[in-house]
Biopython code that builds the backbone (N, CA, C, O; Angstrom):
import numpy as np
from Bio.PDB.StructureBuilder import StructureBuilder

atoms = [
    (1, "MET", "N", (0.877, -1.280, -0.067)),
    (1, "MET", "CA", (-0.031, 0.038, -0.097)),
    (1, "MET", "C", (1.136, 1.463, -0.046)),
    (1, "MET", "O", (2.118, 1.541, 0.692)),
    (2, "GLN", "N", (0.785, 2.247, -0.811)),
    (2, "GLN", "CA", (1.399, 3.425, -0.711)),
    (2, "GLN", "C", (0.689, 4.049, -0.025)),
    (2, "GLN", "O", (-0.525, 4.174, -0.190)),
    (3, "VAL", "N", (1.538, 4.667, 1.091)),
    (3, "VAL", "CA", (1.035, 5.953, 1.976)),
    (3, "VAL", "C", (0.910, 6.884, 2.085)),
    (3, "VAL", "O", (1.942, 6.978, 2.749)),
    (4, "LYS", "N", (0.448, 8.172, 2.053)),
    (4, "LYS", "CA", (0.120, 8.962, 1.380)),
    (4, "LYS", "C", (-0.435, 10.171, 3.325)),
    (4, "LYS", "O", (-1.293, 9.911, 4.170)),
    (5, "ASP", "N", (0.402, 11.166, 3.253)),
    (5, "ASP", "CA", (0.600, 11.673, 4.373)),
    (5, "ASP", "C", (-1.359, 12.639, 5.051)),
    (5, "ASP", "O", (-2.076, 13.395, 4.396)),
    (6, "GLY", "N", (-1.532, 12.195, 6.303)),
    (6, "GLY", "CA", (-3.080, 12.590, 6.147)),
    (6, "GLY", "C", (-3.858, 12.183, 6.046)),
    (6, "GLY", "O", (-4.883, 12.677, 6.517)),
    (7, "LYS", "N", (-3.855, 10.381, 4.990)),
    (7, "LYS", "CA", (-4.734, 9.949, 3.933)),
    (7, "LYS", "C", (-4.655, 8.639, 5.251)),
    (7, "LYS", "O", (-3.712, 8.058, 5.789)),
    (8, "ALA", "N", (-6.407, 8.554, 5.428)),
    (8, "ALA", "CA", (-7.169, 7.384, 6.370)),
    (8, "ALA", "C", (-7.122, 6.294, 5.376)),
    (8, "ALA", "O", (-7.363, 6.300, 4.169)),
    (9, "TYR", "N", (-6.741, 5.329, 6.205)),
    (9, "TYR", "CA", (-6.889, 4.122, 5.628)),
    (9, "TYR", "C", (-7.739, 2.830, 5.618)),
    (9, "TYR", "O", (-7.379, 2.114, 6.552)),
    (10, "LYS", "N", (-8.688, 2.306, 4.931)),
    (10, "LYS", "CA", (-10.216, 1.127, 5.371)),
    (10, "LYS", "C", (-9.919, 0.000, 4.888)),
    (10, "LYS", "O", (-10.122, -0.252, 3.700)),
    (11, "LEU", "N", (-9.198, -1.172, 6.032)),
    (11, "LEU", "CA", (-8.472, -2.352, 5.551)),
    (11, "LEU", "C", (-9.399, -3.551, 5.773)),
    (11, "LEU", "O", (-10.306, -3.415, 6.594)),
    (12, "LYS", "N", (-9.293, -4.422, 5.284)),
    (12, "LYS", "CA", (-10.381, -5.149, 5.717)),
    (12, "LYS", "C", (-9.795, -5.841, 6.349)),
    (12, "LYS", "O", (-8.572, -5.702, 6.390)),
    (13, "LEU", "N", (-10.466, -6.904, 7.125)),
    (13, "LEU", "CA", (-9.356, -7.861, 8.184)),
    (13, "LEU", "C", (-10.015, -9.350, 9.090)),
    (13, "LEU", "O", (-10.209, -9.175, 10.292)),
    (14, "GLN", "N", (-10.207, -10.181, 8.743)),
    (14, "GLN", "CA", (-10.858, -11.712, 9.602)),
    (14, "GLN", "C", (-9.279, -11.744, 10.035)),
    (14, "GLN", "O", (-8.156, -11.486, 9.601)),
    (15, "GLN", "N", (-9.741, -12.075, 10.812)),
    (15, "GLN", "CA", (-8.916, -13.350, 12.033)),
    (15, "GLN", "C", (-7.895, -13.441, 11.065)),
    (15, "GLN", "O", (-7.936, -13.171, 9.865)),
    (16, "GLY", "N", (-6.759, -13.959, 11.928)),
    (16, "GLY", "CA", (-5.437, -14.077, 12.117)),
    (16, "GLY", "C", (-4.521, -13.300, 11.600)),
    (16, "GLY", "O", (-4.608, -12.223, 12.191)),
    (17, "LYS", "N", (-3.710, -13.265, 10.835)),
    (17, "LYS", "CA", (-2.417, -12.554, 10.219)),
    (17, "LYS", "C", (-2.383, -12.655, 8.952)),
    (17, "LYS", "O", (-2.420, -13.468, 8.029)),
    (18, "VAL", "N", (-2.252, -10.957, 9.339)),
    (18, "VAL", "CA", (-2.510, -10.484, 7.734)),
    (18, "VAL", "C", (-0.888, -9.742, 7.761)),
    (18, "VAL", "O", (-0.579, -9.480, 8.923)),
    (19, "LEU", "N", (0.138, -9.374, 6.805)),
    (19, "LEU", "CA", (0.858, -8.811, 6.744)),
    (19, "LEU", "C", (0.974, -8.245, 5.595)),
    (19, "LEU", "O", (0.748, -8.912, 4.585)),
    (20, "GLU", "N", (1.598, -6.001, 5.444)),
    (20, "GLU", "CA", (1.210, -6.139, 4.457)),
    (20, "GLU", "C", (2.780, -5.142, 3.705)),
    (20, "GLU", "O", (3.849, -5.749, 3.633)),
    (21, "HIS", "N", (2.735, -4.366, 3.450)),
    (21, "HIS", "CA", (4.663, -3.734, 2.733)),
    (21, "HIS", "C", (3.778, -2.105, 2.726)),
    (21, "HIS", "O", (3.042, -1.812, 1.784)),
    (22, "ASP", "N", (3.930, -1.460, 3.541)),
    (22, "ASP", "CA", (3.578, 0.441, 3.543)),
    (22, "ASP", "C", (5.052, 1.242, 2.936)),
    (22, "ASP", "O", (6.157, 1.367, 3.465)),
    (23, "ILE", "N", (4.630, 1.612, 1.869)),
    (23, "ILE", "CA", (5.996, 2.008, 1.375)),
    (23, "ILE", "C", (5.637, 3.826, 1.176)),
    (23, "ILE", "O", (4.785, 4.275, 0.409)),
    (24, "CYS", "N", (6.381, 4.506, 1.928)),
    (24, "CYS", "CA", (6.085, 5.975, 2.150)),
    (24, "CYS", "C", (6.170, 6.737, 0.410)),
    (24, "CYS", "O", (6.839, 6.341, -0.545)),
    (25, "CYS", "N", (5.507, 7.576, 0.467)),
    (25, "CYS", "CA", (5.068, 8.277, -0.686)),
    (25, "CYS", "C", (6.610, 8.878, -1.309)),
    (25, "CYS", "O", (7.140, 8.365, -2.294)),
    (26, "ASP", "N", (7.259, 10.136, -0.493)),
    (26, "ASP", "CA", (8.386, 10.673, 0.035)),
    (26, "ASP", "C", (9.254, 10.754, -0.248)),
    (26, "ASP", "O", (9.681, 11.491, -1.137)),
    (27, "CYS", "N", (10.020, 9.769, 0.636)),
    (27, "CYS", "CA", (11.526, 8.799, 0.632)),
    (27, "CYS", "C", (11.549, 7.489, 0.087)),
    (27, "CYS", "O", (12.688, 7.088, -0.151)),
    (28, "GLY", "N", (10.436, 6.541, -0.236)),
    (28, "GLY", "CA", (10.616, 5.285, -0.300)),
    (28, "GLY", "C", (10.826, 4.412, 0.423)),
    (28, "GLY", "O", (11.203, 3.294, 0.071)),
    (29, "LEU", "N", (10.533, 4.919, 2.009)),
    (29, "LEU", "CA", (10.542, 4.118, 3.279)),
    (29, "LEU", "C", (9.679, 2.631, 3.582)),
    (29, "LEU", "O", (8.576, 2.689, 4.125)),
    (30, "VAL", "N", (10.319, 1.231, 3.159)),
    (30, "VAL", "CA", (9.228, 0.482, 3.345)),
    (30, "VAL", "C", (9.245, -0.093, 5.032)),
    (30, "VAL", "O", (10.211, -0.257, 5.776)),
    (31, "HIS", "N", (7.821, -0.310, 5.271)),
    (31, "HIS", "CA", (7.878, -1.035, 6.300)),
    (31, "HIS", "C", (6.605, -2.485, 6.018)),
    (31, "HIS", "O", (5.633, -2.544, 5.264)),
    (32, "LEU", "N", (7.181, -3.495, 7.001)),
    (32, "LEU", "CA", (6.035, -4.643, 7.611)),
    (32, "LEU", "C", (5.379, -4.233, 8.245)),
    (32, "LEU", "O", (5.614, -3.413, 9.133)),
    (33, "THR", "N", (4.178, -4.800, 7.885)),
    (33, "THR", "CA", (3.456, -4.266, 8.915)),
    (33, "THR", "C", (2.646, -5.742, 9.118)),
    (33, "THR", "O", (2.235, -6.382, 8.150)),
    (34, "GLU", "N", (2.491, -6.151, 10.408)),
    (34, "GLU", "CA", (2.174, -7.611, 10.935)),
    (34, "GLU", "C", (0.422, -7.179, 11.317)),
    (34, "GLU", "O", (0.546, -6.160, 11.997)),
    (35, "TYR", "N", (-0.987, -7.460, 11.202)),
    (35, "TYR", "CA", (-1.692, -7.185, 12.370)),
    (35, "TYR", "C", (-2.477, -8.710, 12.284)),
    (35, "TYR", "O", (-3.055, -9.265, 11.349)),
    (36, "HIS", "N", (-2.301, -8.996, 13.264)),
    (36, "HIS", "CA", (-2.577, -10.346, 13.780)),
    (36, "HIS", "C", (-3.937, -10.093, 14.947)),
    (36, "HIS", "O", (-3.859, -9.140, 15.722)),
    (37, "ILE", "N", (-4.880, -10.816, 14.974)),
    (37, "ILE", "CA", (-6.526, -10.237, 14.626)),
    (37, "ILE", "C", (-7.203, -11.584, 15.701)),
    (37, "ILE", "O", (-7.796, -12.620, 15.399)),
    (38, "LYS", "N", (-6.966, -11.245, 16.483)),
    (38, "LYS", "CA", (-8.032, -11.899, 17.769)),
    (38, "LYS", "C", (-9.765, -11.713, 18.034)),
    (38, "LYS", "O", (-10.504, -10.940, 17.424)),
    (39, "LYS", "N", (-10.026, -12.369, 18.787)),
    (39, "LYS", "CA", (-11.770, -12.297, 18.432)),
    (39, "LYS", "C", (-12.218, -10.701, 19.644)),
    (39, "LYS", "O", (-13.368, -10.263, 19.630)),
    (40, "ASP", "N", (-11.344, -10.185, 20.379)),
    (40, "ASP", "CA", (-11.527, -9.257, 21.717)),
    (40, "ASP", "C", (-10.108, -8.090, 21.518)),
    (40, "ASP", "O", (-9.917, -7.142, 22.279)),
    (41, "HIS", "N", (-9.138, -8.472, 20.206)),
    (41, "HIS", "CA", (-8.108, -7.773, 20.431)),
    (41, "HIS", "C", (-7.071, -7.673, 18.704)),
    (41, "HIS", "O", (-6.690, -8.581, 17.967)),
    (42, "ILE", "N", (-6.902, -6.075, 18.593)),
    (42, "ILE", "CA", (-5.785, -6.918, 17.386)),
    (42, "ILE", "C", (-4.148, -5.884, 18.025)),
    (42, "ILE", "O", (-3.899, -4.973, 18.816)),
    (43, "LYS", "N", (-3.632, -6.517, 17.345)),
    (43, "LYS", "CA", (-1.866, -6.992, 17.450)),
    (43, "LYS", "C", (-1.369, -6.435, 16.968)),
    (43, "LYS", "O", (-0.702, -7.426, 16.670)),
    (44, "VAL", "N", (-0.603, -5.187, 16.145)),
    (44, "VAL", "CA", (-0.061, -4.156, 14.934)),
    (44, "VAL", "C", (1.025, -4.606, 15.478)),
    (44, "VAL", "O", (1.162, -4.688, 16.699)),
    (45, "THR", "N", (1.968, -4.967, 14.577)),
    (45, "THR", "CA", (3.693, -5.518, 14.756)),
    (45, "THR", "C", (4.750, -4.237, 13.290)),
    (45, "THR", "O", (4.739, -4.790, 12.190)),
    (46, "VAL", "N", (5.274, -3.258, 13.276)),
    (46, "VAL", "CA", (6.368, -2.552, 12.343)),
    (46, "VAL", "C", (7.176, -2.480, 12.423)),
    (46, "VAL", "O", (7.775, -2.027, 13.398)),
    (47, "TRP", "N", (7.850, -3.104, 10.924)),
    (47, "TRP", "CA", (8.921, -2.590, 11.679)),
    (47, "TRP", "C", (9.862, -2.136, 9.917)),
    (47, "TRP", "O", (9.208, -2.221, 8.877)),
    (48, "ARG", "N", (10.889, -1.832, 9.889)),
    (48, "ARG", "CA", (11.707, -1.109, 8.840)),
    (48, "ARG", "C", (12.031, -2.514, 7.882)),
    (48, "ARG", "O", (12.763, -3.333, 8.438)),
    (49, "ASP", "N", (11.593, -2.833, 6.617)),
    (49, "ASP", "CA", (11.900, -3.941, 5.886)),
    (49, "ASP", "C", (13.329, -2.700, 4.909)),
    (49, "ASP", "O", (13.247, -1.883, 3.992)),
    (50, "ASP", "N", (14.618, -3.289, 5.899)),
    (50, "ASP", "CA", (15.776, -2.307, 5.199)),
    (50, "ASP", "C", (15.915, -2.898, 3.510)),
    (50, "ASP", "O", (15.966, -2.047, 2.622)),
    (51, "LYS", "N", (15.967, -4.241, 3.178)),
    (51, "LYS", "CA", (16.291, -4.890, 1.913)),
    (51, "LYS", "C", (15.398, -4.176, 1.175)),
    (51, "LYS", "O", (15.876, -3.584, 0.207)),
    (52, "LEU", "N", (13.862, -4.038, 1.432)),
    (52, "LEU", "CA", (12.757, -3.235, 0.320)),
    (52, "LEU", "C", (13.409, -1.606, -0.058)),
    (52, "LEU", "O", (13.855, -1.254, -1.150)),
    (53, "THR", "N", (13.328, -0.955, 0.925)),
    (53, "THR", "CA", (13.701, 0.354, 1.238)),
    (53, "THR", "C", (14.935, 0.362, 0.442)),
    (53, "THR", "O", (15.191, 1.554, 0.272)),
    (54, "LYS", "N", (15.515, -0.103, 0.070)),
    (54, "LYS", "CA", (16.810, -0.113, -0.703)),
    (54, "LYS", "C", (16.323, -0.082, -2.019)),
    (54, "LYS", "O", (16.614, 0.926, -2.663)),
    (55, "LYS", "N", (15.927, -0.590, -2.343)),
    (55, "LYS", "CA", (15.456, -1.284, -3.690)),
    (55, "LYS", "C", (14.559, -0.521, -4.798)),
    (55, "LYS", "O", (14.516, -0.434, -6.025)),
    (56, "GLN", "N", (13.650, 0.142, -3.324)),
    (56, "GLN", "CA", (12.170, 1.228, -3.915)),
    (56, "GLN", "C", (14.036, 2.439, -3.728)),
    (56, "GLN", "O", (14.894, 2.466, -4.610)),
    (57, "ARG", "N", (14.095, 2.970, -2.823)),
    (57, "ARG", "CA", (14.844, 4.172, -3.136)),
    (57, "ARG", "C", (15.717, 4.251, -4.151)),
    (57, "ARG", "O", (15.871, 5.311, -4.758)),
    (58, "LYS", "N", (16.294, 3.299, -4.413)),
    (58, "LYS", "CA", (16.684, 3.103, -6.021)),
    (58, "LYS", "C", (15.916, 3.226, -7.746)),
    (58, "LYS", "O", (16.226, 3.777, -8.803)),
    (59, "ARG", "N", (14.948, 2.489, -7.323)),
    (59, "ARG", "CA", (14.031, 2.569, -8.385)),
    (59, "ARG", "C", (13.496, 4.223, -8.493)),
    (59, "ARG", "O", (13.417, 4.779, -9.589)),
    (60, "LYS", "N", (13.140, 4.929, -7.184)),
    (60, "LYS", "CA", (12.875, 5.653, -7.192)),
    (60, "LYS", "C", (13.573, 7.011, -8.052)),
    (60, "LYS", "O", (13.034, 7.929, -8.670)),
    (61, "GLN", "N", (14.728, 6.751, -7.840)),
    (61, "GLN", "CA", (16.207, 7.733, -8.438)),
    (61, "GLN", "C", (16.092, 7.351, -9.473)),
    (61, "GLN", "O", (16.287, 8.303, -10.228)),
    (62, "VAL", "N", (15.829, 6.273, -10.140)),
    (62, "VAL", "CA", (15.658, 6.066, -11.642)),
    (62, "VAL", "C", (14.259, 6.871, -12.592)),
    (62, "VAL", "O", (14.078, 7.236, -13.753)),
    (63, "ILE", "N", (13.619, 6.863, -11.539)),
    (63, "ILE", "CA", (11.657, 7.264, -12.422)),
    (63, "ILE", "C", (11.930, 8.591, -12.311)),
    (63, "ILE", "O", (11.310, 9.339, -13.068)),
    (64, "ASN", "N", (12.896, 9.170, -11.366)),
    (64, "ASN", "CA", (12.929, 10.313, -11.361)),
    (64, "ASN", "C", (13.841, 11.251, -12.139)),
    (64, "ASN", "O", (13.826, 12.337, -12.718)),
    (65, "ALA", "N", (14.729, 10.123, -11.801)),
    (65, "ALA", "CA", (16.294, 11.196, -12.915)),
    (65, "ALA", "C", (16.019, 11.621, -14.232)),
    (65, "ALA", "O", (16.877, 12.224, -14.877)),
]
sb = StructureBuilder()
sb.init_structure("model")
sb.init_model(0)
sb.init_chain("A")
sb.init_seg("    ")
for serial, (resi, resn, name, xyz) in enumerate(atoms, 1):
    if name == "N":
        sb.init_residue(resn, " ", resi, " ")
    sb.init_atom(name, np.array(xyz, "f"), 0.0, 1.0, " ", f" {name:<3s}", serial, name[0])
structure = sb.get_structure()
């Protein structure tokens, strides 16, 4: 999903785990977001994906050149 500043996102989730890559539109930073849905709560874990960030930023430089 391409993340844009100030924009809200509606996600359809079911019980279980959902993994999603989020890419910042300004800097190309890539995060991996894990949603772990239970009956009574949701656990969200987010971490930076350095390998995909490097790849995305390299790609962005080629596009902007």
